[in-house]
N, C-alpha and C positions, 0 to 999 in steps of 0.2 A: 504494500500500500504506500510505502514511502516514495516509490517511483511515480505513482499516480499523483501524489501531493506535489511533487517537484514539477511535474508537467503542468498541473493546475496553476502553479505560480507564474508560469510563462504566459498564461492566457490573460486577456483583459477582463475586467469584472463583467460578469454575465456571459463570458465566453463558454463555448460548449466543447466538450471532449467526448469522443466515443471510444470505449474500451471493449475489446473482444478477445476471448481466449477459447482455444479448443482443448485445453488441458482439463480433462473431466474431473479431476480431484481438486481443482482450484477452489479455495474458500474465499468468497468475496466478503470483506469486512467493511461495510459501509460506514460504521461508526468511526473507523480509523481515517476516513477521508474527509478533508476539510472542504466541503462543497455546499453550495446553496441547495442543490437538489440532485438526487441520484435516482434514476429509474431504470429498471431492467427492461430492455426492449428486444429480448431474444426472439420472441414469437414473430415480431415484425421483420426480422432479418433472415428468416428461413422460408424458402419458397413452399407453397402449400403442397406441391407434389413431391417434395424431397423426402426420400425414404427414411433417413436417419434424422429424427427430430432433435437429437441430442448432439449434433455435430459441433456446436459452439454455444457460447453464451455472450451476450452483448449488453452493455450499459451505456446510458446517456448521462453525463456528469456535467453540471453547470457550476462554474466558479462563483464563489460568493463575491459580494461587493456591488 
C-alpha cells in the first residue's frame, strides 16, 4: 500500500488513479491508503462473455484535497 500512497502524492487533488492486479492472493487494505474515495470496479472491467470472472481485480482511487 505504500507504493499506492506514493503514487497518490504525485496526483493533483481530486486526481484519479486506477489500480489493477491479477495476483489472486493480493489483500487490498483500503484503510492503509490515504485517499478521498476508493471503489472496487472489477465487474466493470471484465467483458460479460469472459470465461474466467476472477482474472483480475481493479480499483478507482481518488486523491484527497
